[in-house]
Backbone as numpy.savetxt, mean C-alpha at the origin, in Angstrom:
# Nx Ny Nz CAx CAy CAz Cx Cy Cz
11.20 -6.68 -16.58 10.35 -5.50 -16.58 11.25 -4.26 -16.58
10.85 -3.27 -17.34 11.63 -2.05 -17.43 11.48 -1.23 -16.15
12.36 -0.25 -16.00 12.31 0.62 -14.83 11.00 1.40 -14.79
10.55 1.86 -15.94 9.28 2.60 -15.97 8.11 1.70 -15.59
8.18 0.45 -15.99 7.13 -0.50 -15.61 7.11 -0.75 -14.11
8.30 -0.90 -13.51 8.38 -1.09 -12.07 7.86 0.14 -11.32
8.20 1.32 -11.81 7.71 2.55 -11.19 6.19 2.59 -11.23
5.61 2.25 -12.38 4.16 2.26 -12.52 3.51 1.26 -11.56
4.05 0.05 -11.49 3.50 -0.98 -10.60 3.61 -0.53 -9.14
4.75 0.03 -8.76 4.94 0.48 -7.38 3.98 1.61 -7.03
3.75 2.51 -7.95 2.82 3.61 -7.70 1.38 3.12 -7.60
1.02 2.18 -8.45 -0.33 1.61 -8.38 -0.53 0.89 -7.05
0.45 0.08 -6.64 0.35 -0.62 -5.36 0.31 0.35 -4.18
1.08 1.42 -4.26 1.03 2.44 -3.20 -0.35 3.07 -3.13
-0.93 3.36 -4.27 -2.27 3.94 -4.29 -3.33 3.00 -3.74
-3.26 1.74 -4.15 -4.24 0.76 -3.68 -4.14 0.57 -2.18
-2.93 0.39 -1.67 -2.78 0.17 -0.23 -3.15 1.41 0.57
-2.85 2.59 0.04 -3.25 3.83 0.72 -4.75 3.98 0.78
-5.42 3.72 -0.34 -6.88 3.82 -0.37 -7.50 2.78 0.56
-6.98 1.56 0.54 -7.52 0.52 1.43 -7.30 0.88 2.90
-6.19 1.54 3.21 -5.97 1.99 4.58 -7.00 3.01 5.01
-7.30 3.96 4.13 -8.31 4.97 4.44 -9.69 4.33 4.53
-9.99 3.41 3.62 -11.28 2.71 3.67 -11.41 1.97 5.00
-10.34 1.33 5.44 -10.39 0.57 6.69 -10.60 1.49 7.90
-10.06 2.70 7.85 -10.29 3.65 8.94 -11.79 3.96 9.08
-12.45 4.16 7.95 -13.86 4.58 7.99 -14.85 3.41 7.98
-14.42 2.24 7.49 -15.30 1.08 7.42 -14.57 -0.12 8.01
-14.48 -0.14 9.32 -13.66 -1.14 10.02 -14.24 -2.55 9.98
-15.48 -2.68 9.64 -16.08 -4.02 9.63 -16.08 -4.65 8.25
-15.25 -4.14 7.32 -15.27 -4.69 5.98 -14.82 -6.15 5.95
-13.95 -6.56 6.86 -13.53 -7.97 6.89 -14.72 -8.85 7.26
-15.44 -8.45 8.29 -16.60 -9.22 8.71 -17.67 -9.22 7.63
-17.89 -8.07 6.99 -18.90 -7.95 5.96 -18.55 -8.76 4.73
-17.31 -8.65 4.29 -16.88 -9.29 3.05 -16.67 -10.79 3.21
-16.03 -11.20 4.29 -15.65 -12.60 4.45 -16.48 -13.36 5.49
-17.26 -12.66 6.30 -18.04 -13.32 7.33 -17.18 -13.88 8.46
-16.01 -13.31 8.64 -15.04 -13.79 9.62 -14.74 -12.67 10.60
-14.82 -12.92 11.88 -14.57 -11.90 12.91 -13.37 -12.35 13.74
-12.15 -12.01 13.28 -10.95 -12.53 13.95 -10.72 -12.00 15.36
-11.21 -10.81 15.66 -10.95 -10.21 16.98 -12.20 -10.10 17.84
-13.27 -10.73 17.41 -14.53 -10.73 18.16 -15.01 -9.32 18.49
-14.96 -8.45 17.49 -15.51 -7.09 17.52 -14.80 -6.12 18.46
-13.53 -6.38 18.81 -12.85 -5.39 19.64 -12.01 -4.41 18.82
-11.84 -4.64 17.52 -11.18 -3.69 16.63 -9.67 -3.77 16.55
-9.04 -4.67 17.28 -7.58 -4.72 17.28 -7.01 -5.18 15.94
-7.65 -6.12 15.29 -7.17 -6.59 13.99 -7.29 -5.49 12.95
-8.35 -4.73 13.02 -8.52 -3.63 12.07 -7.39 -2.60 12.20
-6.99 -2.30 13.43 -5.88 -1.34 13.61 -4.57 -1.92 13.10
-4.37 -3.21 13.24 -3.18 -3.85 12.68 -3.21 -3.80 11.15
-4.38 -4.01 10.59 -4.52 -3.94 9.13 -4.25 -2.52 8.65
-4.77 -1.52 9.34 -4.53 -0.12 8.97 -3.02 0.17 9.01
-2.36 -0.23 10.07 -0.91 0.00 10.19 -0.16 -0.71 9.08
-0.54 -1.94 8.80 0.12 -2.70 7.74 -0.09 -2.10 6.37
-1.30 -1.65 6.09 -1.58 -1.04 4.79 -0.81 0.26 4.61
-0.76 1.10 5.65 -0.01 2.35 5.53 1.49 2.10 5.46
1.98 1.08 6.13 3.40 0.71 6.02 3.71 0.23 4.60
2.82 -0.56 4.03 3.01 -1.03 2.66 2.95 0.14 1.68
2.03 1.08 1.91 1.93 2.27 1.06 3.23 3.07 1.10
3.77 3.27 2.30 5.03 4.01 2.44 6.17 3.26 1.76
6.21 1.94 1.91 7.28 1.15 1.30 7.21 1.22 -0.22
6.01 1.07 -0.79 5.88 1.15 -2.25 6.22 2.55 -2.75
5.84 3.57 -2.00 6.17 4.95 -2.39 7.67 5.18 -2.38
8.35 4.69 -1.35 9.80 4.84 -1.28 10.49 4.05 -2.39
10.02 2.85 -2.68 10.60 2.07 -3.77 10.44 2.80 -5.10
9.28 3.39 -5.31 9.04 4.14 -6.53 9.98 5.34 -6.62
10.17 6.01 -5.52 11.07 7.18 -5.50 12.51 6.77 -5.82
12.94 5.65 -5.26 14.29 5.15 -5.53 14.44 4.82 -7.02
13.43 4.16 -7.60 13.48 3.82 -9.02 13.52 5.07 -9.90
12.74 6.10 -9.54 12.73 7.34 -10.32 14.11 7.99 -10.28
14.71 8.04 -9.09 16.04 8.65 -8.97 17.09 7.84 -9.73
16.98 6.51 -9.65 17.92 5.65 -10.38 17.79 5.85 -11.88
16.56 5.93 -12.35 16.31 6.15 -13.78 16.83 7.52 -14.22
16.61 8.55 -13.41 17.09 9.89 -13.73 18.62 9.93 -13.76
19.26 9.24 -12.83 20.73 9.20 -12.81 21.26 8.47 -14.03
20.62 7.39 -14.42 21.06 6.64 -15.59 20.89 7.46 -16.86
19.80 8.21 -16.94 19.57 9.03 -18.12 20.52 10.22 -18.17
20.92 10.73 -17.00 21.86 11.86 -16.96 23.25 11.43 -17.40
23.60 10.19 -17.11 24.92 9.69 -17.50 24.99 9.29 -18.96
23.85 9.03 -19.56 23.82 8.57 -20.96 24.02 9.68 -21.95
């Protein structure tokens, strides 16, 4: 996959995980609604872990994208 393709995939994944994090903040019962599974018996602890994980993934994908953009810019400057 080309560098531009990786950047696009990383940005899309960052967007999806960021949106899902925000959705989870406002709709915490989506796991129970969608899957019919209540892992924390309605105390909300799993939802907060999911929110933290989604925002961590969003930050990681964003940083990876930034690194790829800088790498691509440096390679183009040297060419």
